[in-house]
Backbone of each chain as ProteinMPNN parsed JSONL, in Angstrom:
{"seq_chain_A": "XXXXXXXXXXXXXXXXXXXXXXXXXXXXXXXXXXXXXXXXXXXXXXXXXXXXXXXXXXXXXXXXXXXXXXXXXXXXXXXXXXXXXXXXXXXXXXXXXXXXXXXXXXXXXXXX", "coords_chain_A": {"N_chain_A": [[97.441, 105.463, 98.726], [96.43, 107.486, 101.264], [98.297, 109.111, 102.869], [99.189, 109.686, 105.909], [101.263, 112.155, 108.064], [102.953, 112.225, 111.086], [104.672, 114.699, 113.64], [105.635, 116.424, 116.429], [108.129, 112.731, 116.119], [108.383, 112.238, 118.675], [108.038, 112.957, 122.11], [109.121, 115.264, 124.484], [107.759, 116.008, 127.762], [107.362, 117.71, 129.978], [105.411, 117.483, 133.359], [102.085, 119.178, 133.754], [102.416, 120.663, 131.903], [102.065, 121.983, 128.65], [101.351, 120.38, 125.827], [101.726, 119.528, 122.077], [100.609, 117.948, 119.103], [100.969, 117.097, 115.444], [99.539, 117.066, 112.775], [99.986, 115.55, 109.179], [97.931, 115.557, 106.555], [97.956, 113.513, 103.489], [96.289, 113.978, 101.14], [93.381, 115.97, 100.815], [90.665, 115.841, 103.567], [88.281, 116.502, 103.624], [84.561, 115.599, 103.661], [82.222, 115.148, 101.161], [79.951, 115.176, 102.715], [80.356, 118.085, 104.577], [81.821, 116.599, 106.397], [85.215, 116.455, 108.352], [87.53, 114.087, 107.993], [89.217, 113.012, 110.813], [90.866, 111.589, 113.066], [91.778, 111.515, 116.691], [93.926, 109.153, 118.618], [94.412, 107.138, 121.601], [97.24, 105.456, 122.701], [97.613, 104.085, 125.467], [100.283, 102.521, 127.428], [100.821, 98.656, 126.912], [98.11, 98.969, 126.41], [95.177, 98.697, 124.191], [94.48, 100.789, 121.586], [92.833, 103.338, 122.127], [90.161, 105.768, 120.858], [90.084, 109.242, 121.619], [89.424, 111.413, 120.116], [87.533, 112.683, 117.098], [85.983, 113.131, 114.179], [87.832, 116.03, 113.206], [87.91, 117.618, 116.071], [86.003, 117.03, 117.907], [85.357, 115.533, 121.067], [85.334, 112.085, 122.378], [83.226, 110.702, 124.935], [84.006, 110.609, 127.949], [86.391, 111.412, 128.047], [88.99, 113.68, 128.936], [88.423, 116.907, 129.339], [91.107, 118.623, 128.818], [92.25, 117.502, 126.629], [91.845, 118.865, 123.1], [91.505, 119.173, 119.878], [91.773, 120.576, 116.444], [92.215, 121.823, 113.328], [92.168, 121.625, 109.332], [91.46, 120.517, 106.511], [94.216, 119.934, 105.577], [95.115, 119.646, 107.582], [96.655, 119.468, 110.694], [96.003, 119.375, 114.265], [96.394, 118.209, 118.099], [95.783, 118.911, 121.11], [97.223, 119.121, 124.453], [96.503, 120.557, 127.483], [97.394, 120.661, 129.645], [99.857, 118.324, 130.591], [99.292, 115.007, 131.809], [100.299, 112.272, 134.236], [98.582, 109.97, 133.188], [99.019, 110.198, 130.599], [100.504, 109.672, 129.19], [101.819, 107.613, 126.372], [101.432, 106.302, 123.129], [100.133, 108.331, 120.536], [98.418, 108.432, 117.95], [97.057, 109.811, 114.601], [94.506, 109.728, 112.076], [93.037, 108.618, 109.015], [89.845, 108.914, 108.181], [88.211, 109.512, 105.371], [89.735, 108.536, 102.782], [89.515, 105.194, 101.324], [92.237, 102.875, 101.701], [91.048, 103.489, 105.059], [93.476, 105.163, 107.11], [96.36, 105.562, 109.171], [98.679, 107.563, 110.923], [102.333, 107.279, 112.178], [102.197, 107.522, 114.618], [102.783, 109.355, 117.66], [105.04, 109.147, 120.186], [104.584, 109.963, 123.712], [106.004, 110.74, 126.247], [107.152, 111.018, 129.692], [109.19, 113.754, 131.163]], "CA_chain_A": [[96.966, 105.248, 100.155], [96.564, 108.906, 102.151], [99.498, 109.057, 103.799], [99.291, 110.822, 107.523], [102.419, 112.196, 108.469], [103.632, 113.019, 112.333], [105.517, 114.596, 113.578], [106.667, 115.295, 116.339], [107.921, 111.217, 116.972], [108.673, 111.827, 120.255], [107.747, 114.4, 122.993], [109.038, 114.531, 126.513], [106.891, 116.848, 128.198], [106.964, 118.028, 132.049], [104.013, 117.012, 133.89], [101.457, 120.437, 134.019], [102.993, 121.416, 130.476], [101.712, 121.515, 127.246], [101.835, 119.966, 124.856], [100.764, 119.524, 120.582], [101.609, 117.03, 118.177], [101.018, 118.017, 114.245], [99.273, 115.654, 111.826], [99.418, 116.365, 108.271], [97.807, 114.311, 105.086], [98.896, 113.654, 101.666], [95.312, 114.962, 100.069], [92.291, 116.425, 101.465], [90.122, 114.862, 104.251], [87.201, 116.961, 104.345], [84.062, 114.552, 102.878], [80.679, 115.819, 100.393], [78.902, 115.805, 104.023], [80.83, 118.163, 105.311], [82.704, 116.358, 107.887], [86.415, 116.172, 107.951], [87.315, 112.972, 108.642], [90.29, 113.228, 111.162], [90.783, 110.995, 114.803], [93.152, 111.037, 117.441], [93.951, 107.796, 119.297], [95.572, 107.266, 122.361], [97.357, 103.614, 123.229], [98.925, 103.853, 126.501], [101.222, 101.361, 127.196], [99.564, 97.862, 127.302], [96.784, 98.508, 126.079], [95.08, 98.455, 123.453], [94.122, 102.386, 121.379], [91.361, 104.483, 122.647], [89.993, 107.104, 120.953], [90.046, 110.375, 121.567], [88.463, 112.808, 119.277], [86.083, 112.016, 115.855], [85.891, 114.883, 112.965], [88.741, 117.138, 113.732], [87.481, 118.396, 117.232], [85.227, 116.015, 118.874], [85.771, 114.033, 122.127], [84.769, 111.486, 122.821], [82.801, 110.721, 126.171], [85.021, 110.555, 129.158], [87.917, 112.332, 127.601], [89.087, 115.263, 129.981], [89.041, 118.014, 128.539], [92.631, 119.044, 128.259], [92.322, 117.466, 124.99], [91.539, 120.117, 122.285], [92.188, 119.024, 118.615], [91.923, 121.654, 115.766], [92.375, 121.325, 112.192], [91.295, 121.816, 108.576], [91.658, 120.426, 105.183], [95.369, 118.76, 105.357], [96.757, 120.096, 108.709], [95.626, 118.827, 112.155], [96.866, 119.617, 115.52], [95.754, 117.659, 118.563], [96.672, 119.346, 122.029], [97.016, 118.512, 126.02], [96.065, 121.663, 127.902], [98.294, 120.377, 130.909], [100.132, 117.089, 130.772], [99.273, 114.477, 133.347], [100.887, 110.721, 133.763], [98.339, 109.462, 132.382], [98.748, 110.533, 129.299], [101.785, 108.623, 128.308], [101.891, 106.364, 125.233], [101.411, 106.256, 121.783], [99.348, 108.812, 120.025], [97.31, 108.11, 116.61], [95.856, 110.401, 113.628], [93.88, 108.599, 111.374], [91.963, 109.217, 108.15], [88.529, 108.488, 107.635], [87.92, 109.986, 104.354], [89.421, 107.463, 101.665], [89.432, 103.674, 101.885], [92.117, 102.122, 103.28], [91.01, 104.255, 106.111], [95.015, 104.12, 107.402], [97.062, 106.077, 110.623], [99.787, 108.38, 110.722], [103.422, 106.74, 112.536], [102.554, 107.679, 116.531], [103.776, 110.027, 118.223], [105.515, 108.991, 121.922], [104.746, 110.916, 124.451], [106.466, 111.164, 127.616], [107.157, 112.439, 131.19], [110.392, 114.617, 130.968]], "C_chain_A": [[96.9, 106.924, 100.352], [98.071, 108.482, 103.505], [99.095, 110.689, 105.274], [100.592, 110.438, 108.195], [102.085, 113.362, 110.439], [104.013, 113.956, 112.699], [105.042, 115.897, 115.249], [106.906, 113.293, 116.491], [108.089, 111.155, 117.75], [108.177, 113.178, 120.412], [107.79, 113.904, 124.199], [108.542, 115.788, 126.871], [106.694, 117.184, 130.114], [105.562, 117.957, 132.338], [103.259, 118.679, 134.396], [101.822, 121.205, 132.645], [102.308, 120.984, 129.774], [102.224, 120.775, 126.502], [101.055, 119.177, 123.403], [101.411, 118.362, 120.162], [100.801, 117.435, 116.505], [100.647, 116.569, 113.847], [99.039, 116.312, 109.995], [98.97, 115.157, 106.921], [98.161, 114.34, 104.023], [97.322, 114.191, 100.401], [94.256, 114.763, 101.42], [91.382, 115.365, 102.287], [88.582, 115.422, 104.681], [86.085, 116.27, 103.116], [82.753, 115.635, 102.216], [80.326, 116.249, 102.088], [79.507, 117.281, 104.424], [81.914, 118.303, 106.185], [84.006, 116.36, 107.681], [86.913, 114.935, 108.988], [88.917, 112.245, 109.635], [89.548, 112.21, 112.573], [91.805, 111.279, 115.017], [92.851, 110.159, 118.325], [94.923, 107.964, 120.569], [96.07, 106.019, 122.726], [98.701, 104.093, 123.9], [100.218, 102.224, 126.938], [100.929, 99.921, 127.275], [98.947, 97.731, 126.618], [96.153, 98.917, 124.883], [94.919, 100.262, 122.697], [92.708, 102.465, 121.588], [90.933, 105.573, 121.937], [89.66, 108.155, 121.226], [89.228, 111.7, 121.112], [87.951, 112.192, 117.88], [86.462, 113.348, 115.46], [86.455, 115.871, 113.315], [88.65, 117.203, 115.18], [86.903, 118.194, 118.109], [85.705, 115.291, 120.033], [85.372, 113.748, 122.593], [84.241, 111.68, 124.064], [83.623, 110.294, 127.023], [86.217, 111.135, 129.133], [88.254, 114.02, 128.283], [88.946, 116.156, 128.726], [90.153, 119.614, 128.646], [92.709, 118.642, 126.978], [91.869, 118.505, 123.884], [91.872, 119.0, 121.038], [90.999, 119.977, 117.285], [92.501, 120.677, 114.354], [91.509, 121.901, 110.782], [91.745, 121.108, 107.171], [93.078, 119.476, 104.663], [95.897, 118.929, 106.66], [95.94, 119.526, 109.931], [96.402, 118.644, 113.31], [95.918, 118.592, 116.987], [96.691, 118.35, 120.213], [96.118, 119.171, 123.31], [97.192, 119.926, 126.595], [98.139, 121.466, 129.047], [98.235, 118.522, 131.111], [100.251, 116.232, 131.741], [100.323, 113.323, 133.05], [100.028, 109.256, 132.775], [98.061, 109.459, 130.724], [99.883, 110.008, 128.381], [102.04, 108.092, 128.089], [102.109, 107.292, 124.199], [100.433, 107.369, 120.869], [99.87, 109.125, 118.367], [96.687, 109.356, 115.766], [95.864, 109.087, 113.085], [92.797, 109.487, 110.381], [91.034, 108.905, 107.742], [87.518, 108.35, 106.357], [88.387, 108.451, 103.472], [89.645, 106.247, 102.446], [91.128, 103.68, 101.014], [92.28, 103.903, 103.638], [92.9, 103.925, 106.801], [95.467, 106.15, 108.7], [98.249, 107.06, 110.325], [100.868, 106.909, 111.657], [103.126, 106.822, 113.845], [103.375, 108.338, 116.47], [103.88, 109.72, 119.865], [105.52, 110.338, 122.656], [105.28, 110.752, 125.984], [106.766, 111.356, 128.714], [108.853, 112.804, 131.161], [110.497, 114.547, 132.697]], "O_chain_A": [[97.396, 107.589, 99.442], [98.416, 107.829, 104.489], [98.898, 111.901, 105.36], [101.02, 109.377, 108.649], [101.501, 114.387, 110.792], [103.669, 114.727, 111.803], [103.884, 116.289, 115.104], [105.975, 112.604, 116.908], [108.094, 110.005, 118.19], [107.953, 114.101, 119.629], [107.238, 113.003, 124.829], [108.956, 116.736, 126.203], [105.97, 116.817, 131.039], [104.677, 118.354, 131.58], [103.808, 119.32, 135.293], [101.433, 122.359, 132.464], [101.812, 119.862, 129.88], [103.42, 120.488, 126.455], [100.079, 118.434, 123.51], [102.431, 117.851, 120.626], [99.892, 118.254, 116.641], [101.053, 115.468, 114.218], [98.252, 117.185, 109.631], [99.62, 114.188, 106.529], [98.753, 115.319, 103.568], [97.389, 114.604, 99.244], [94.211, 114.02, 102.401], [91.281, 114.208, 101.878], [87.885, 115.04, 105.622], [86.408, 116.28, 101.928], [82.438, 116.703, 102.74], [80.428, 117.381, 102.561], [78.457, 117.842, 104.737], [82.606, 119.233, 106.601], [84.179, 116.234, 106.469], [86.781, 114.814, 110.206], [89.546, 111.257, 109.255], [88.383, 112.096, 112.956], [92.739, 111.396, 114.223], [91.752, 110.162, 118.879], [95.921, 108.683, 120.614], [95.173, 105.304, 123.174], [99.859, 104.34, 123.564], [100.614, 101.187, 126.404], [100.529, 99.936, 128.438], [98.846, 96.681, 125.984], [96.854, 99.802, 124.392], [95.35, 101.092, 123.498], [91.751, 101.766, 121.254], [91.378, 106.61, 122.429], [88.441, 108.192, 121.061], [88.645, 112.618, 121.689], [88.097, 110.974, 117.775], [86.999, 114.289, 116.045], [85.767, 116.775, 113.789], [89.653, 116.656, 115.64], [86.989, 118.856, 119.143], [86.52, 114.387, 119.848], [84.771, 114.379, 123.462], [84.584, 112.738, 124.591], [84.089, 109.22, 126.645], [86.96, 111.32, 130.097], [87.772, 115.127, 128.039], [89.284, 116.053, 127.547], [90.046, 120.839, 128.589], [93.229, 119.396, 126.155], [91.106, 119.181, 124.574], [92.506, 117.988, 121.339], [89.768, 119.972, 117.296], [92.95, 119.534, 114.26], [90.437, 122.492, 110.918], [92.874, 121.529, 106.917], [93.11, 118.638, 103.761], [96.996, 118.457, 106.948], [94.746, 119.228, 109.959], [97.351, 117.862, 113.364], [94.741, 118.321, 116.747], [97.908, 118.274, 120.382], [94.906, 119.071, 123.5], [98.151, 120.53, 126.115], [99.286, 121.912, 129.04], [97.351, 117.75, 131.481], [101.125, 116.41, 132.589], [101.034, 113.274, 132.047], [100.406, 108.269, 132.144], [97.237, 108.929, 129.979], [100.006, 109.992, 127.157], [102.693, 107.392, 128.863], [102.618, 108.411, 124.153], [99.684, 106.569, 120.309], [100.848, 109.621, 117.807], [95.747, 109.925, 116.321], [96.494, 108.041, 113.239], [92.083, 110.457, 110.634], [91.168, 108.442, 106.609], [86.548, 107.61, 106.193], [87.66, 107.458, 103.456], [89.871, 106.122, 103.65], [91.297, 104.3, 99.964], [92.885, 104.874, 103.184], [93.423, 102.817, 106.917], [94.967, 107.27, 108.797], [98.601, 107.125, 109.147], [100.384, 105.786, 111.799], [103.871, 106.092, 114.499], [104.389, 108.34, 115.771], [102.981, 109.997, 120.659], [106.124, 111.383, 122.415], [104.381, 110.632, 126.816], [106.521, 112.558, 128.822], [109.644, 111.861, 131.138], [111.403, 115.137, 133.285]]}, "seq_chain_B": "XXXXXXXXXXXXXXXXXXXXXXXXXXXXXXXXXXXXXXXXXXXXXXXXXXXXXXXXXXXXXXXXXXXXXXXXXXXXXXXXXXXXXXXXXXXXXXXXXXXXXXXXXXXXXXXXXXX", "coords_chain_B": {"N_chain_B": [[82.903, 100.719, 130.746], [82.179, 99.53, 127.725], [83.602, 96.301, 126.611], [85.222, 94.41, 124.075], [85.626, 91.364, 122.999], [88.814, 89.431, 122.129], [89.727, 86.258, 119.68], [91.022, 82.856, 118.511], [93.62, 83.662, 117.657], [96.875, 82.419, 117.226], [100.407, 80.554, 116.603], [101.175, 80.213, 113.769], [101.642, 78.144, 110.334], [103.637, 78.846, 107.614], [100.945, 79.87, 104.809], [99.135, 78.23, 105.908], [95.48, 78.469, 107.555], [93.514, 80.892, 109.809], [91.203, 81.733, 111.865], [89.567, 83.878, 113.233], [87.248, 85.51, 115.993], [85.14, 87.807, 117.53], [83.649, 88.885, 120.119], [80.89, 90.71, 121.828], [79.066, 90.72, 124.439], [77.439, 93.086, 125.375], [77.23, 94.911, 123.419], [75.253, 96.79, 120.403], [75.814, 95.051, 117.418], [74.32, 95.09, 115.419], [74.038, 97.903, 114.752], [76.25, 98.616, 114.196], [78.908, 99.664, 112.13], [81.651, 98.088, 111.165], [85.182, 96.184, 112.37], [88.613, 94.611, 111.645], [92.102, 95.495, 112.879], [94.892, 95.656, 112.512], [98.499, 95.28, 114.306], [101.677, 96.245, 113.905], [104.955, 96.221, 114.653], [106.732, 97.121, 113.127], [105.256, 98.414, 110.901], [103.38, 99.388, 111.82], [99.788, 100.738, 113.154], [97.48, 98.765, 110.842], [94.404, 99.028, 108.477], [92.219, 95.855, 108.209], [90.288, 95.413, 107.655], [86.598, 96.092, 106.44], [83.103, 95.938, 107.608], [79.332, 96.646, 107.329], [76.39, 97.243, 108.801], [74.646, 95.803, 108.334], [76.362, 93.792, 107.088], [76.334, 93.9, 104.462], [78.107, 95.582, 103.072], [81.356, 94.969, 102.156], [84.799, 95.963, 103.135], [88.272, 95.442, 101.727], [91.382, 95.971, 102.467], [94.024, 96.132, 100.131], [96.263, 94.017, 100.153], [95.471, 91.832, 101.682], [93.402, 90.826, 100.292], [91.118, 88.482, 98.687], [91.774, 86.663, 100.234], [91.324, 87.106, 102.774], [88.101, 86.699, 104.745], [85.766, 88.466, 106.098], [83.189, 89.189, 108.513], [80.238, 88.705, 109.739], [77.898, 87.912, 112.584], [75.086, 89.544, 113.427], [72.874, 88.005, 115.409], [74.321, 86.811, 117.384], [75.794, 88.762, 117.848], [78.907, 88.838, 117.348], [81.91, 88.874, 115.243], [83.311, 88.01, 112.314], [86.517, 86.595, 111.27], [88.139, 85.368, 108.818], [90.801, 83.709, 107.505], [92.948, 83.064, 105.101], [95.565, 81.171, 103.521], [97.981, 82.37, 105.048], [100.69, 84.238, 105.38], [104.035, 85.263, 106.493], [103.885, 87.973, 106.606], [101.611, 88.996, 107.879], [101.671, 88.357, 110.236], [100.863, 89.604, 113.569], [99.472, 91.905, 115.539], [96.065, 91.917, 116.213], [93.171, 93.37, 116.609], [89.582, 93.884, 116.928], [87.586, 95.946, 116.006], [84.921, 97.996, 117.068], [82.562, 100.263, 115.594], [80.004, 102.239, 116.825], [77.739, 103.725, 118.488], [79.396, 104.067, 120.146], [82.975, 104.235, 120.296], [85.117, 100.963, 120.386], [87.804, 99.738, 121.253], [89.034, 95.662, 120.951], [91.278, 93.558, 123.04], [92.803, 92.287, 121.389], [94.622, 90.062, 119.181], [97.254, 87.701, 119.006], [98.653, 86.746, 116.456], [100.538, 84.995, 114.584], [103.051, 83.64, 112.01], [105.229, 81.609, 110.894], [107.445, 79.715, 109.6]], "CA_chain_B": [[83.285, 100.602, 129.969], [81.936, 97.405, 127.04], [84.856, 95.007, 126.265], [85.325, 93.334, 123.152], [87.01, 89.904, 123.619], [89.068, 88.256, 120.247], [89.441, 85.065, 120.403], [91.42, 82.308, 117.438], [95.076, 83.72, 117.528], [97.919, 81.456, 117.676], [101.468, 80.217, 115.696], [100.503, 79.197, 112.38], [102.935, 77.702, 109.311], [102.297, 79.939, 106.054], [100.094, 78.66, 103.656], [97.588, 78.075, 106.363], [94.186, 79.518, 107.78], [92.977, 80.683, 111.144], [90.147, 81.939, 112.179], [89.479, 84.885, 114.147], [86.532, 85.76, 116.374], [85.537, 88.529, 118.474], [82.359, 89.478, 121.095], [80.448, 91.502, 122.754], [76.866, 90.472, 124.118], [76.585, 94.437, 125.622], [76.918, 95.628, 122.313], [74.666, 95.811, 120.068], [76.087, 94.891, 116.504], [73.247, 95.157, 114.224], [73.451, 99.155, 114.392], [77.2, 98.973, 114.013], [79.988, 99.114, 111.286], [82.825, 96.815, 112.606], [86.436, 96.386, 111.252], [89.791, 94.349, 111.915], [92.368, 96.407, 112.542], [95.932, 95.062, 112.528], [99.183, 96.23, 114.263], [102.949, 95.252, 114.014], [106.331, 97.086, 115.1], [107.51, 98.204, 111.835], [104.733, 99.0, 109.664], [101.843, 99.948, 113.065], [98.128, 100.071, 112.989], [96.728, 98.901, 109.738], [93.354, 98.973, 108.532], [92.191, 95.541, 107.53], [88.521, 94.687, 106.608], [85.516, 96.443, 107.471], [81.468, 95.887, 107.401], [78.726, 97.827, 107.439], [75.671, 97.366, 110.054], [73.967, 93.985, 107.936], [77.29, 92.72, 107.072], [76.503, 93.433, 102.881], [78.906, 96.05, 102.132], [82.444, 94.465, 103.051], [85.877, 96.806, 102.543], [89.529, 94.999, 102.556], [93.005, 96.626, 102.534], [94.602, 95.344, 99.146], [97.444, 92.959, 100.507], [94.527, 90.886, 102.197], [92.045, 90.912, 99.274], [90.926, 87.046, 98.041], [92.459, 86.128, 101.23], [90.731, 86.848, 104.441], [87.325, 87.183, 104.716], [84.985, 89.765, 107.262], [81.605, 88.851, 108.99], [79.212, 89.759, 111.06], [76.778, 87.401, 112.87], [74.077, 90.774, 114.69], [72.177, 87.513, 116.127], [75.075, 86.353, 118.398], [76.603, 89.723, 118.598], [80.093, 88.45, 117.011], [82.513, 89.313, 114.265], [84.916, 86.671, 112.341], [87.737, 87.02, 109.798], [88.47, 84.419, 108.019], [92.257, 84.118, 107.512], [93.281, 82.172, 104.818], [96.46, 81.27, 102.647], [98.465, 83.153, 105.391], [101.913, 84.639, 105.098], [105.22, 86.115, 106.98], [103.714, 89.206, 106.584], [100.317, 88.465, 108.088], [102.007, 88.348, 111.582], [100.619, 91.309, 113.99], [98.382, 91.83, 116.992], [94.888, 91.594, 115.199], [92.329, 93.94, 116.806], [88.584, 93.841, 116.613], [86.917, 97.133, 116.575], [83.322, 99.107, 117.079], [82.024, 101.734, 115.236], [78.637, 102.391, 116.67], [77.573, 104.937, 119.233], [81.238, 104.915, 120.776], [83.99, 103.414, 119.446], [85.923, 100.222, 121.662], [88.781, 98.565, 120.614], [89.159, 94.57, 121.869], [92.514, 93.563, 123.709], [93.57, 92.2, 120.705], [95.273, 88.382, 119.728], [97.865, 87.423, 118.684], [98.315, 85.663, 114.827], [102.136, 84.318, 114.574], [102.92, 82.943, 110.73], [106.271, 81.306, 110.942], [108.138, 77.998, 109.733]], "C_chain_B": [[83.083, 99.234, 128.722], [83.594, 97.109, 126.27], [84.546, 93.792, 125.03], [86.487, 92.408, 123.058], [87.55, 88.867, 122.366], [89.508, 87.046, 121.046], [90.485, 84.084, 118.973], [92.839, 83.157, 116.865], [95.838, 82.92, 117.908], [99.071, 81.847, 116.309], [100.834, 79.234, 114.139], [101.932, 78.278, 111.17], [102.163, 78.87, 108.402], [101.762, 79.097, 105.231], [98.748, 78.782, 104.465], [96.44, 78.771, 107.097], [94.005, 79.626, 109.039], [91.801, 81.374, 110.986], [89.474, 82.691, 113.314], [87.728, 85.261, 114.798], [86.188, 86.995, 117.246], [83.617, 89.033, 118.517], [82.51, 90.099, 121.849], [79.53, 91.656, 123.097], [76.89, 92.088, 125.027], [77.003, 95.553, 124.6], [76.086, 95.278, 121.401], [75.461, 96.323, 118.156], [75.711, 95.577, 115.29], [73.33, 96.93, 113.768], [75.498, 99.639, 114.425], [78.086, 98.722, 112.623], [81.258, 98.321, 112.438], [84.254, 96.729, 111.553], [87.27, 95.954, 112.165], [90.582, 94.846, 111.59], [93.835, 95.886, 113.474], [97.283, 96.094, 112.942], [100.333, 95.828, 114.745], [104.128, 96.601, 114.328], [106.965, 97.921, 113.941], [106.817, 98.925, 110.975], [103.251, 99.481, 110.504], [100.896, 99.981, 112.368], [97.638, 100.28, 111.042], [95.396, 98.369, 109.467], [93.257, 97.201, 107.72], [91.148, 95.143, 106.99], [87.345, 95.252, 107.644], [84.384, 96.316, 106.442], [81.039, 96.862, 107.611], [77.665, 97.349, 108.834], [74.961, 95.547, 109.71], [75.07, 93.569, 107.513], [76.901, 92.716, 104.87], [77.583, 94.377, 102.126], [80.62, 95.321, 103.117], [83.792, 95.555, 102.151], [87.263, 95.949, 103.028], [90.808, 95.707, 101.078], [93.56, 95.46, 101.269], [95.431, 94.032, 99.192], [96.689, 91.465, 101.417], [93.323, 90.305, 101.219], [92.33, 89.179, 98.711], [91.731, 86.162, 99.385], [91.581, 85.892, 102.602], [88.581, 87.486, 103.549], [86.283, 88.092, 106.003], [83.825, 89.115, 107.035], [81.207, 88.742, 110.057], [77.641, 89.123, 111.156], [75.627, 88.292, 113.741], [73.559, 89.265, 115.745], [72.49, 86.859, 117.182], [76.072, 87.453, 118.866], [78.356, 89.121, 118.168], [80.762, 89.384, 115.409], [83.62, 88.024, 114.124], [85.6, 87.342, 111.722], [88.606, 85.725, 110.247], [89.459, 84.713, 107.48], [92.993, 82.876, 106.457], [94.765, 82.329, 103.904], [98.158, 82.437, 103.636], [100.075, 83.269, 104.987], [102.836, 86.047, 106.44], [104.836, 87.191, 107.269], [102.072, 89.897, 107.565], [100.47, 88.532, 110.184], [102.013, 89.891, 111.723], [99.777, 90.875, 114.921], [96.905, 92.51, 115.985], [93.606, 92.456, 116.204], [91.006, 94.248, 116.422], [87.942, 95.062, 116.779], [85.612, 98.027, 116.389], [82.913, 100.156, 116.69], [80.508, 102.487, 115.607], [78.899, 104.315, 117.555], [78.583, 105.524, 119.902], [82.226, 104.128, 119.93], [84.7, 102.426, 120.416], [86.855, 98.927, 120.739], [88.891, 97.108, 121.76], [90.983, 94.623, 122.066], [93.663, 93.147, 122.823], [94.026, 90.617, 120.552], [96.356, 88.531, 118.926], [98.598, 86.78, 117.06], [100.115, 86.096, 114.473], [102.537, 83.811, 113.379], [104.77, 82.907, 110.376], [106.313, 80.038, 110.64], [107.746, 77.7, 110.425]], "O_chain_B": [[83.708, 98.176, 128.802], [84.353, 97.781, 125.572], [83.914, 92.736, 125.065], [87.71, 92.551, 123.043], [86.979, 87.912, 121.84], [89.635, 86.798, 122.245], [90.764, 84.966, 118.161], [93.029, 83.231, 115.651], [95.646, 82.513, 119.054], [98.978, 82.72, 115.447], [100.346, 78.158, 113.793], [103.048, 77.963, 111.584], [101.073, 79.439, 108.353], [102.017, 77.918, 104.982], [97.667, 79.206, 104.057], [96.67, 79.977, 107.187], [94.251, 78.611, 109.691], [91.414, 81.593, 109.838], [88.89, 82.105, 114.225], [86.897, 85.266, 113.89], [87.202, 87.318, 117.864], [82.778, 89.33, 117.667], [83.5, 90.336, 122.541], [78.789, 92.483, 122.566], [75.753, 92.117, 125.499], [77.099, 96.756, 124.839], [75.839, 94.093, 121.178], [75.599, 97.474, 117.742], [76.321, 96.281, 114.485], [72.833, 97.314, 112.709], [75.909, 100.779, 114.64], [77.967, 97.638, 112.052], [81.539, 98.138, 113.622], [84.35, 97.084, 110.378], [87.196, 96.393, 113.313], [90.653, 95.078, 110.383], [93.896, 95.76, 114.697], [97.446, 97.203, 112.433], [100.375, 95.167, 115.783], [103.889, 97.796, 114.15], [107.509, 99.025, 113.918], [107.298, 99.854, 110.326], [102.237, 99.854, 109.915], [100.82, 99.501, 111.237], [97.517, 101.262, 110.311], [95.069, 97.345, 110.067], [94.013, 97.027, 106.764], [91.092, 94.555, 105.91], [87.133, 95.091, 108.846], [84.388, 96.44, 105.218], [81.641, 97.875, 107.967], [78.248, 97.112, 109.892], [74.841, 94.561, 110.437], [74.873, 92.355, 107.462], [77.168, 91.763, 104.138], [77.947, 94.18, 100.966], [80.828, 95.264, 104.329], [83.777, 95.838, 100.953], [87.503, 95.724, 104.214], [90.977, 95.828, 99.865], [93.525, 94.238, 101.412], [95.28, 93.122, 98.377], [97.249, 90.401, 101.682], [92.504, 89.439, 101.526], [93.434, 88.726, 98.407], [92.184, 85.028, 99.233], [91.292, 84.87, 103.225], [88.128, 88.126, 102.6], [86.831, 87.86, 107.081], [83.397, 88.619, 105.993], [81.758, 88.69, 111.157], [76.644, 89.388, 110.484], [75.236, 87.747, 114.773], [73.87, 89.398, 116.929], [71.667, 86.344, 117.939], [76.882, 87.361, 119.788], [79.009, 89.061, 119.21], [80.187, 90.248, 114.747], [84.318, 87.387, 114.913], [85.456, 88.552, 111.543], [89.261, 85.292, 111.195], [89.494, 85.79, 106.886], [93.522, 81.885, 106.962], [95.124, 83.463, 103.587], [99.06, 83.016, 103.031], [100.602, 82.386, 104.31], [102.462, 87.104, 106.949], [105.35, 87.661, 108.284], [101.723, 91.065, 107.736], [99.612, 88.695, 111.052], [102.466, 90.836, 111.077], [99.401, 89.718, 115.106], [96.952, 93.469, 115.216], [92.918, 91.514, 116.599], [91.01, 94.992, 115.441], [87.686, 95.279, 117.964], [85.507, 98.738, 115.389], [82.876, 101.107, 117.471], [79.944, 103.206, 114.782], [79.585, 105.327, 117.41], [78.81, 106.693, 120.211], [81.961, 103.474, 118.921], [84.987, 103.0, 121.466], [86.69, 97.916, 120.056], [88.86, 97.225, 122.985], [91.764, 95.387, 121.5], [94.864, 93.335, 123.014], [93.894, 89.876, 121.526], [96.411, 89.484, 118.148], [99.425, 85.989, 117.516], [100.651, 87.174, 114.215], [102.248, 82.662, 113.713], [105.43, 83.791, 109.829], [105.544, 79.21, 111.127], [107.974, 76.556, 110.819]]}, "name": "protein", "num_of_chains": 2, "seq": "XXXXXXXXXXXXXXXXXXXXXXXXXXXXXXXXXXXXXXXXXXXXXXXXXXXXXXXXXXXXXXXXXXXXXXXXXXXXXXXXXXXXXXXXXXXXXXXXXXXXXXXXXXXXXXXXXXXXXXXXXXXXXXXXXXXXXXXXXXXXXXXXXXXXXXXXXXXXXXXXXXXXXXXXXXXXXXXXXXXXXXXXXXXXXXXXXXXXXXXXXXXXXXXXXXXXXXXXXXXXXXXXXXX"}
């Protein structure tokens, strides 16, 4: 199975400051159609996960533009330009290039 | 925002069966891939089963092959997961997930397998 390794596992951020989460995959996530199959999810406390990003860098509808993502091959990054209180929760990367689709272990973001 | 609602979870003993259901009247199931994904504190998020638009393709994670069966009723906008021979390792919150024009997750249903 493809292993998705996130870092850091925990992040304490001051409101209004930027945050960055890294995700590394154990295999290339580039599909034969040219897409790179990585998504990012946010799970707020007590809620279900919500997808923020698909295909490395495409924001889902309704996702604030303070969220951005990038990467290629096996290295990916999610950035929050200015952290707000509602951004608190667990962030997961996920690959959907290989079966089984697999998630990272999660990065807990909290406000300092 | 559209909401999927799972049902059918509960407490069962090892070896028993459960059938999970997922309904979302506002979504178009026949255009979508759908999945069951489970979450535990120890293993995190794990893809369990997946099916395509018309139900002709099904994928199962190795640990549930031969025990779990995913099915879809497009006419009823419903997704199911038949779980047989349940073991303690199947204890988790099970989410129904829709992969269509957008991505939606249900609220989750707790399955507890314990003697």
